[in-house]
C-alpha positions as MATLAB code, in Angstrom:
seq = 'MANHNLKLTIHFFSEEPIAAARKLDLMSANSAAAILQKVPISVVSKVMYAMLPSVAAKVLILTSEDFDRALFQSIDLADIAAILRYVNNKDRKRLIELIPKSRQALCKLLISYPENTVGALIETNVLVIDSQMTVEEAMLRVKKQTYFDNHEVLIVNSKRKIVGKLSIFDLLRAPASTTISSLTSTGVITVNGLSDVSTVLEMDIWQKTDSISVVNRKKEFIGILRHYDLRASVTRNKNTNNVTQSVAWEVSEAYGSTLLSLSELFTQNKASTH';
ca = [
       3.816    7.229  -35.342;
       5.569    6.999  -32.062;
       3.189    9.475  -30.571;
       0.167    7.619  -31.810;
       1.509    4.409  -30.250;
       2.084    6.270  -27.017;
      -1.586    7.493  -26.876;
      -2.656    3.875  -27.454;
      -0.489    2.696  -24.732;
      -1.791    5.265  -22.226;
      -5.320    4.424  -23.164;
      -4.544    0.667  -22.737;
      -2.908    1.168  -19.377;
      -5.782    3.283  -18.143;
      -8.488    0.928  -19.178;
      -6.966   -2.431  -18.662;
      -4.131   -2.037  -15.929;
      -4.143   -5.738  -15.040;
      -3.753   -6.784  -18.691;
      -1.032   -4.157  -19.131;
       0.863   -5.334  -16.057;
       0.875   -8.810  -17.432;
       2.486   -7.448  -20.595;
       5.028   -5.605  -18.831;
       5.918   -8.605  -16.610;
       6.984  -10.246  -19.769;
       9.145   -7.551  -21.038;
      12.671   -6.669  -20.187;
      12.988   -4.362  -17.120;
      14.728   -1.608  -19.237;
      11.988   -1.573  -21.811;
       9.251   -1.522  -19.167;
      10.860    1.260  -17.303;
      11.296    3.257  -20.525;
       7.572    2.890  -21.419;
       6.310    3.585  -17.913;
       8.189    6.837  -17.774;
       6.379    8.071  -20.607;
       2.969    7.599  -19.090;
       1.191    9.813  -16.498;
       1.863    8.814  -12.901;
      -2.045    8.632  -12.311;
      -2.068    5.853  -14.764;
       1.271    4.276  -13.960;
       0.219    3.899  -10.285;
      -2.620    1.473  -11.275;
      -0.390   -0.577  -13.512;
       2.459   -0.827  -11.027;
      -0.066   -1.948   -8.347;
      -1.236   -4.768  -10.710;
       2.493   -5.894  -11.557;
       4.165   -8.712   -9.718;
       6.151   -6.847   -6.928;
       9.222   -8.763   -7.805;
       8.990   -7.451  -11.346;
       8.026   -4.013  -10.377;
      11.194   -3.871   -8.163;
      13.379   -4.552  -10.984;
      11.731   -1.693  -13.064;
      11.849    0.764  -10.169;
      15.711    0.793   -9.658;
      15.847    1.799  -13.418;
      13.567    4.717  -13.319;
      14.388    8.292  -12.402;
      14.142    9.708   -8.947;
      11.536   12.150  -10.097;
       9.540    9.336  -11.343;
       9.890    7.284   -8.222;
       9.160   10.228   -5.923;
       5.979   10.891   -7.839;
       5.025    7.264   -7.853;
       5.552    6.906   -4.073;
       3.072    9.845   -3.570;
       0.425    8.065   -5.723;
       0.359    4.582   -4.248;
      -0.328    3.187   -0.626;
       2.622    2.713    1.590;
       1.855   -0.936    1.846;
       2.143   -1.342   -1.925;
       5.395    0.541   -1.815;
       6.740   -1.869    0.841;
       5.582   -4.875   -1.208;
       7.747   -3.716   -4.002;
      10.923   -2.615   -1.882;
      10.898   -6.014   -0.301;
      12.353   -7.295   -3.543;
      14.923   -4.563   -3.933;
      18.639   -4.967   -2.882;
      19.706   -3.225    0.344;
      21.751   -0.394   -1.521;
      18.922    0.561   -3.835;
      16.200    0.033   -1.132;
      18.007    2.578    1.204;
      18.144    5.022   -1.747;
      14.487    4.623   -2.620;
      13.226    4.769    0.887;
      14.813    8.323    1.199;
      12.544    9.450   -1.658;
       9.494    8.717    0.559;
       8.488   11.618    2.907;
      10.475   11.384    6.075;
       7.477   11.162    8.147;
       6.578    7.947    6.461;
       9.987    6.294    6.124;
      10.024    4.476    9.517;
       6.504    3.011    8.745;
       7.602    1.855    5.433;
      10.602    0.020    6.893;
       8.192   -1.500    9.494;
       6.012   -2.916    6.696;
       8.957   -4.132    4.759;
       9.977   -6.062    7.830;
       6.866   -8.268    7.628;
       6.743  -11.090    4.938;
       4.284  -10.483    2.151;
       2.033  -13.321    3.181;
       1.401  -11.825    6.586;
      -1.149   -9.187    7.739;
       1.621   -7.000    9.049;
       2.488   -6.247    5.333;
      -1.019   -4.893    4.817;
      -1.633   -2.670    7.781;
      -2.801    0.971    7.763;
      -0.536    2.947    9.931;
      -2.436    6.398    9.739;
      -4.641    5.596   12.676;
      -5.907    7.956   15.584;
      -4.495    6.679   18.805;
      -4.969    8.274   22.220;
      -2.726    7.861   25.298;
      -4.541    6.526   28.301;
      -3.025    9.236   30.441;
      -4.359   12.202   28.481;
      -7.141   14.319   29.477;
     -10.240   14.662   27.302;
      -9.168   18.078   26.452;
      -5.753   16.825   25.151;
      -7.289   14.002   23.384;
      -9.803   16.225   21.571;
      -6.845   18.296   20.307;
      -5.398   15.229   18.710;
      -8.773   14.338   17.195;
      -8.975   17.686   15.565;
      -5.568   17.258   14.038;
      -6.429   13.906   12.431;
      -7.212   14.117    8.760;
      -8.413   10.618    8.282;
     -10.980    8.529   10.371;
     -11.621    4.766    9.870;
     -14.607    4.945   12.085;
     -16.025    6.868   15.046;
     -13.880    4.952   17.572;
     -10.422    5.787   18.700;
      -7.847    3.266   20.222;
      -6.428    3.930   23.600;
      -2.979    2.781   24.354;
      -0.821    2.880   27.519;
       2.865    4.278   27.708;
       4.085    1.089   26.134;
       1.874    1.345   23.228;
      -0.237   -1.607   24.310;
      -3.948   -1.386   23.547;
      -6.110   -0.950   26.681;
      -9.286   -0.362   24.926;
     -11.224    1.963   22.514;
     -13.604    4.917   23.046;
     -16.239    6.508   20.858;
     -15.496   10.028   19.716;
     -19.068   10.890   20.902;
     -18.151    9.695   24.388;
     -15.200   12.050   24.247;
     -17.347   14.951   23.248;
     -19.719   14.420   26.164;
     -16.977   13.996   28.866;
     -15.676   16.841   30.931;
     -12.454   18.287   29.580;
     -10.331   17.536   32.708;
     -11.379   13.816   32.704;
      -8.430   11.412   32.314;
      -8.996    9.031   29.416;
      -8.179    5.916   31.553;
     -11.131    6.765   33.724;
     -13.609    6.449   31.019;
     -15.457    3.203   30.258;
     -13.941    1.674   27.221;
     -14.581   -1.653   25.359;
     -12.104   -4.472   24.792;
     -10.148   -4.761   21.639;
      -9.517   -7.943   19.575;
      -6.104   -8.112   18.014;
      -4.159  -10.187   15.646;
      -0.378  -10.556   15.502;
       1.305   -8.962   12.503;
       2.947  -12.206   11.646;
      -0.450  -14.057   11.148;
      -1.066  -15.678    7.869;
      -3.331  -13.586    5.554;
      -5.506  -16.490    4.474;
      -5.926  -17.769    8.155;
      -7.056  -14.126    9.262;
      -9.415  -13.765    6.414;
     -11.487  -16.897    7.630;
     -11.718  -15.442   11.236;
     -15.403  -14.976   12.438;
     -14.519  -11.425   13.598;
     -15.353  -10.050   10.192;
     -18.908  -10.640   10.755;
     -19.032   -7.856   13.253;
     -16.369   -5.370   12.000;
     -14.607   -4.066    8.928;
     -11.218   -3.596   10.563;
      -9.062   -5.177   13.286;
      -6.120   -4.003   15.343;
      -2.582   -5.509   14.600;
       0.135   -5.827   17.179;
       3.627   -7.078   17.051;
       5.339   -9.864   19.139;
       5.537   -7.472   22.172;
       1.728   -6.801   21.975;
       2.513   -3.160   20.777;
      -0.007   -1.530   18.549;
       1.329   -1.152   15.062;
      -1.834   -0.514   12.890;
      -5.162   -1.783   11.600;
      -6.074   -4.300    8.965;
      -9.037   -3.390    6.933;
     -11.286   -6.420    5.595;
     -11.257   -4.780    2.206;
      -7.415   -4.672    2.004;
      -7.144   -8.311    3.225;
      -9.735   -9.513    0.583;
      -8.071   -7.503   -2.178;
      -4.588   -8.980   -1.234;
      -5.959  -12.567   -1.317;
      -7.745  -11.900   -4.629;
      -4.624  -10.263   -6.073;
      -2.477  -13.240   -5.263;
      -5.123  -15.692   -6.698;
      -5.075  -13.739   -9.944;
      -1.325  -13.688  -10.056;
      -1.058  -17.456   -9.571;
      -3.941  -18.384  -11.874;
      -2.940  -16.712  -15.212;
      -5.992  -17.585  -17.220;
      -7.256  -16.370  -20.648;
      -9.710  -13.506  -19.886;
     -11.292  -10.704  -21.952;
      -8.784   -8.382  -20.551;
      -5.875  -10.761  -21.667;
      -7.427  -10.989  -25.109;
      -7.705   -7.188  -25.381;
      -4.078   -6.947  -24.447;
      -3.091   -9.002  -27.474;
      -4.271   -6.243  -29.618;
      -1.936   -3.843  -27.989;
       1.152   -6.208  -27.950;
       2.688   -4.910  -31.156;
       2.250   -1.430  -30.033;
       4.136   -1.954  -26.792;
       6.775   -3.903  -28.728;
       7.185   -0.924  -31.198;
       7.520    1.569  -28.168;
       9.954   -0.723  -26.383;
      12.210   -0.934  -29.583;
      11.937    2.781  -30.236;
      12.965    3.730  -26.652;
      15.870    1.208  -26.721;
      17.135    2.605  -30.124;
      16.881    6.231  -28.902;
      18.769    5.404  -25.644;
      21.545    3.621  -27.567;
      21.903    6.515  -30.145;
      22.456    8.954  -27.244;
      25.535    7.088  -26.090;
];
């Protein structure tokens, strides 16, 4: 019976992650943690994304390190930061250490920005070229980059302040010994990482681009903000604040008893082991 309930739960989580998240939000953190650890990470990641970050944080401190490490590999860094923002300092330090070392500093940066600001939504895996590099050196960096947001690369100076952007096609045509600073580059519009999400969403710039550069108070480049991520964040907040009766919610009612049964089963099993 328990195995049957678990299969139903996995199917529900996979098909209706938002409705499943709302159900878990109403359960105790211990029960939610017990259930989530029985579900494949590929399914869990969608549900955890849909959960309220404050609730997901209470669950995350109760799950195993193997679970947490696998989860951190399955969800975006911005989503990890959104959850860890609600975790106490001691547990946050422990959880951050489960993130690949190369991404820990970036995670801390995202956590430092309030969740209603664009700094909490930035993508940090962006190709950036130093203005003092030669074209040959810049192309080596281009070849090592595994992800491209578009065909343009940002150019920064020694203080990580943006001085322009350049098309990769222009790099390919330029002589290898040419210094990047000597190439013609276009200006770059930026927003401060502390800017309010709703305010930035209304900017006219989105009629011309799908992403915008984000800087900190010192005007240093920290990442880019995608229009898609911005809209998704605003929509997600609206859905959270306006809990209405929907088809997904009605479907979730049919699984309520199954989740409750699993919760009681895991709780009983845990108690019997002590």
